[in-house]
C-alpha positions, -999 to +999 in steps of 0.1 A: +380-410+030+387-374+018+382-346+041+349-328+038+347-293+053+310-295+064+315-329+083+347-314+098+329-284+110+298-301+123+321-319+148+335-286+163+304-275+184+300-310+197+337-311+207+336-276+221+305-279+242+324-298+268+348-268+273+318-250+289+313-275+318+323-260+351+314-288+375+343-300+394+329-336+393+334-335+355+369-323+355+383-354+337+355-353+309+362-317+304+400-324+300+393-352+275+367-331+256+391-300+254+419-321+243+398-337+215+387-303+203+422-289+202+434-321+185+407-317+158+416-281+152+454-288+152+458-322+136+429-325+113+416-293+101+450-276+107+466-300+083+446-290+052+424-259+060+449-231+052+457-243+016+419-249+011+411-213+022+439-199+001+424-217-029+389-204-021+403-168-017+418-168-053+385-182-068+368-163-095+335-164-076+328-138-051+306-162-033+335-186-027+358-157-016+331-146+009+327-181+021+364-183+027+366-152+046+336-162+069+353-196+074+386-181+082+370-159+108+349-186+123+379-208+128+399-179+143+372-174+169+371-211+176+408-213+181+408-183+205 
């Protein structure tokens, strides 16, 4: 199945939400969730998102260029 940007992005908040758990009893769950989130960004989105964004940035449409800039900024904040 080809990658689909909305489906990939919809997974991020779910994966990231576990990173805010501070309960010591949930340490293992936090580690698993954090690892999954980082792996999604690195291994899945990281594989194809840069070329995708470059293509959007070169589009004739200002809307696509704006979407690429927004997405690039959003992903940078998520990786921080």
